[in-house]
Phi, psi and omega in degrees: 000331185288331177292314179294325181295315180296324174293318178296318179299314182293321178296317179295320179294319178299314178297320179293312180297324182287331178295322180291318177297321178289323184286324180298319173295328177297319181294319183296317180294325173293325177289327182303309179297329179293318176296321181295316175301317178295321177294327176294318181297312179302315179296323173297319179296314180298322180295317180297320177295317178299317178296324180293323179293319180292323176294321177297317178295319178299317181296321180291324178294319177296318177299317180295322175299316177298321176295320179295318176301314182296322177291324178299316182294318177298322175298318178297319178298315181297321178294324179293320178295320179300313177298319176301318181294317179298312177305315185289326179291318179296318180299315184296320180294321178289323177299316183295320180297316181299318180293320178297320177295323180293316181299316182295320178293324179289316179299317184288334179283000000 
């Protein structure tokens, strides 16, 4: 009798340990989707941060382009004023020469 009791006892131990082994992989499988979800959430957050950085850089580029346009317009105005100043100086010089020529012509007559 002791032998059948021992066999039953070993059978029960075998069944119990196999139950633990079967349940453990199930728990690991349950944990795996959780980890996968966490990785997906982290990836989504990283993507969102990257998009925000890109949008911010695009805004900065637009502002810089506007500043460049403004500076180009100011430069063109300055060049235009410089040309006007040159023209005015040249006109003034020519006027003085004309007046001197007229005086010489009047004196000679």
